[in-house]
N, C-alpha and C positions, 0 to 999 in steps of 0.2 A: 015793311019795316023802314022807318025813317033813319037815314044815316046821320050819325052825330057829328062825324068828322068827314068833311068833303075834301077830296084831293083834287086840286086843280094845278096841273103842271104848266110851268111857263115853257116857251119854245126852247130856251137854253137848257132847262132841267130835262125836258124830254130828249133833246139831242144828247145830253151827257149820259142819260140812262141807256139810250140805244147803243152808244159807243161802248159803254161798260158791258152790256150783254153781248154785243157782237164780238168783242175781243176775247171774252172769256178768260181773262187773266186774273180776275179778282177771286176772292174766296167764294165757295159755293153758296154760302149763306148770304153774301152781299149780292150775288147775281140773282138769287131767288127773290130777295127784297126788291131789287130793281124791276124784275118782271112783274111782281105784284103791283108796284106803283104804276107801271105802264098800263096795266089792265084795269085798275080801279080809278084811273083818271076820269074825272067827270066830263072832261072835253074829248075823251077818247072812247074806249069800249064801255067804260062805266060799269064794270062787273060788280056783283055783290060780293060780300065777304065769303059766302058759301061757294060761289063759282070759282073765285080765286084760290080759296083753300083746296078745293077738289082738283083744280088744274095743276097746282104746284105742290101738292101733297103736304099740306100743313093745315092746322086747325083754323076755323074761322076767327077764333080769338086772337090768333097770331096776326092775321090780316088786319083786324081791328087795331091792334097795338101799333102796326106799321102806320096806318092812317093817323092814329093819335100823335105819334112822334113826329110825323111830317107836318101836321098842322101846328103843333105846339112848339117844336124845336127845329124844324127845317129838314132839308133833304139829307144831309150827312147823318143826322141822328136817326132817320128812318132806315138808312142803309145798314147801319151797324147794329150789333146786338145791344139790347137794353142793359145798362150797367147794373151790377149787383147792388141791391139796396142795403143789405146787411154785409158786413165784412165776412170773408170766407174763414173757415176754421184754420187755425194755425197748423201748418204742416207738421206731421209727426217726426219726419226726418229732414232736418235742414241744418245748414252750417256745420258745426263741429260734429253733430251726430251723423250726418251724411258722410263726412270725411272718415269717421271711424268705420262705417259700413264698407266704404271703398277699401280701406286698409285691410279689413278682415277678408273681403272677397278676393284680394290679391295675395293672401297668405296661403300656407299649406292647409289642406282640409283636415278635419278630425281624423284620428286613427281609425282605420277600418273603412274609410270612405274615399272613393276615387276622386271626388270633386265636391265643391260646395253646391248645395241646392238652396232654393229660396226658403224652404222650411228650416234647413240648418242654419242659414244666416239669421233668420228671425229668432231662433232659439238662442243663438249666441249673443245677439243684441240684448235679449231679456236676461241671459245669464250674467252678462257684464253690467247689468243694471243701467244700460243706456236708455232703454224704454221699458215701460211696465208690461206692455203687450204689443204685438204687431202681427199683421197678416202677411202671407206670401205676396199678394198682389201689391201691397204697399212697398215691400222690399223691391219688387220687380220695377215699380215706377221710379224708385230712387236710383236703381242701377241703370235704367235706360237713360236717365239724365247724364250719367257719366260714361255712357257707351260701354258698359261692362256686361259681359256674358259669362259668368264663372261656370255655368253648366255646360259650356262648349269648349272644345279644344281642337286644334288643327295639327295634323302631322306635317312637318315641314323640314326640308333639308337646310340646315343652318351652316352657311359657309364660314370658314375661319376668317377672322380679321387680320389685316396687315400680313397677308400670306403671298409671298413672291411666287411660289409654285402655282397656286390657284390662278393668279393674274396672268402668269405666262401662258398657261394652257387656254384660259378664256380669251385672251387677245389673239392667240393663234387661230382658234376656231372662228372668232368674229371676223378675222381677216379673210378666211376662206369663204365665209358667207357673203362677204363684200365683193367677191370676184365677179366679173361678168359672165353670163352663160356661155359655155363652150361645150358643144356636143362631143368634142374629142377628149375632153377632160371633165366628165360629169362629176358633180358632187353628190355622193350617196351617203345617207345617214342610216345607221343600223342600230337596232335595239331589240330586245326580246322580253317577254313576260310569260309567267305560268298561267294556265287557264284550267280551272277545275271543270271536270265532266260531271254533270249533276243530272240525276234521273228523278222522275216523279214517282211517288209511292201511291198516289191517287190521281185519277184522271181530272185534269183542270176543267173548269166550267167556262166556256167561251163568253165573250162580251155580248150583252143583249141591250135593247133599248132601256134606259134607266137603270142598268145594272152593269158595273164594271166586270172585267174578266177576273175569275177567282182561281187561286191555286192553293194547295195545301201547304202549311208551313213545314211539314215533314218532307225530307228529300233523301235521296240515296246518292252517296258519293261513289262514282264509278271510275276513279282514277284522275289523271291529270295529263295535260299536254303542254307544249311550249309553242307560243306564237312568235315567229321571227318576223320583224317588221323591217323592210328595206324600202327607202323612199328617196326620190330625187326631188327636192323642194322646188327648184326652178323648172323642172320638166313636167310637173303635175303627174308624176307616176309613183306608184307604190305597189308592193307585193307583200302578201302575208303568207308565210310558209309555216304550216302547222306540223310539228314533229313530236314524237313521243318523249324525247329527251332533249337536253340542251348541253350536251357535252362538247368538248373541243372538236370532235369528229363531226358533229352536227353543224357546228359553226363553219368548219373548213369546207364542207360540202356546199353550204349556202354561198360562201365566197366564190367557189369554183363555178357554180351555176350562174352567179351574178356576172362573172368576168367572161365566161365562155358562151353563155346563152343570152342573158339579158343585155349585156353591153359588149358583145363580141367585136364590134367595130370601133370601140373606144381605144384610144392609145393608152390612156392612164385613167384609172377610176380613183378619184379623191374620196377616201373613206373616212367618215367621222363616226366614232363610237365612244362608249364610256370605258371605265377601268375595270370591267368585269374580269375575273381570273382567266376566262377563255378568250378574251379579246387581245390576243397577242399573235405575232407571226409564228410562234412555236406551234400553234394549233394546226397550221398547214403541214408542218413537218410530222406531227403525230398522225395525220390522215393520209399523206401521200409520200411517194418516193422523193428524195432530196431534189432531183432535177425538176420534178413537177411542182414542188413546193416553191423552189426558187423562181420558176417561170411565172407563177401566179403572183408572187411577191413583187416581182419587177414591174408588174402592171398596176401596182397599188401605191398610193400616196396616203399614208395613214396619219390621222390627227386624233388626239385624245381630248375629250372634254375633261375639265378639272374634277378632282375628287370633290363630292358634295356639290357638283355643278352640272348634273345630268340634264338640267333644264335647257342647256345649250344644244342638246341633241334633238333635232326636229323629229326623228323617229319616235321619240318619247311623246311628242305632241300627237303624232298620228296614232300611236297606241292608245292614247286617251280617247280620241275620237272613235276608234275601232271598238273600244270597250263600251262606250255609251251607246253607239248606234247599232252594234251587232251582238255584243255579248250580254246585254242587259236582259237575260232570260236563262232558262235552264236548257243546256244542250248535253245530251247523255252519251254521245259517241264521237270518236275522232273523225270519222268520215263525214258526218253532218257538219262538224265544226270546220272541216277543210272546205266543203262546198259553200258554206255560208260565208266564210272568210273570203273565198275567191269572188263570190257574188258581190260582196261589199267593195272589195278592191277594184273590181271591173267597173262598177258603177261610178266610183270616184275618179278612176282613170278616164272614163268616157266623158265625164264632165270637166276634165282637165283642171281639177282643183289642186292648186299649188300653194306654196308658202312664200310670201314676199317678205324676207327678213329685213327689218329696218334698223335694229339696234347695232350700233357701231362702237368701235374702240373709243372714239372721241366722247360719245355719250356715256360709255362705261366709266371713263376717267372722271366723270362728274357725278353721275348717279350712284356709282358703286365705289366712291372714293375711299370708304372705310375698309375696302378689301386690299387696297394698295399699301405696300410697306412705306413707312415714313423715311424718306431719304434726307440725310443732313448734308448739305453742300459745304465743302471746305473752301 
């Protein structure tokens, strides 16, 4: 078959295409067209349309079009997509109509519904006579342009604005994190979370080639436990202690083991925790004789994260990693939970995985300025 449009690249054009393909920073379509031109070059490989189409996964007709645009319009026209000959259809949602959609998506959902869905948004647009009819995909494309996802929501701890108490506790904790490492005064973070003990009602099917592991959606609830997380961010150490309850007595026993066993050689343990009702010195007096409680307290330097600011507790970060890496499965008894938690903590301790906290008070005063009270100078 005689080629109607012959591609003959100059040295400059060939060099430009080689650089374009080599860097790989252009669009996939432009790189594909550049590769086609290099292969159909009459002074080079001189491939046929069928060969180039098979090599670059496109139709021979596409290769023919690239040849034609190169010969008739030049290199730049051959690299870009052929312009639309007829104007595209007027978008169904644009301008004022799209603004109305955004307004509806940000409003309260209809009675009896937890949130807006694409179907509900489309029905509301028709009900308000903004459009005659509209499909959910069309609504979705309009929402994506405005970066809106009304079908999703995130649970978040919202701190109060202009709150002196929040700022005072936050800056206190950030100052502690900024201290240099001192083995005689280690900084320990503590937090805890409940863990459900879940049993299978049917035997799971293990993973096989081409088939993921399968487990039944039914399960049996076999009680709960509490995972106490204690971690030293700069020391790369953590411990997960699994208990049946999380009373003041449980907390006091964890503190005693921390001071007398884990950090027996430390002069003072700098302890950071949140404002849970058991996180008070009184818990030690509930568990031990006054003299023993006082002895333990004298070795503690306690700092509280602000209310609605538990993200400042590194132990909460460790609990998040523990949940994702160890608890993302069904564990049906507390003994297995204890052994698995210990194996997880031992592996991270052996790898010396620590936390290098960079956020400082100076940065907080800029990035979290809205949390600071407005002070009027006289």
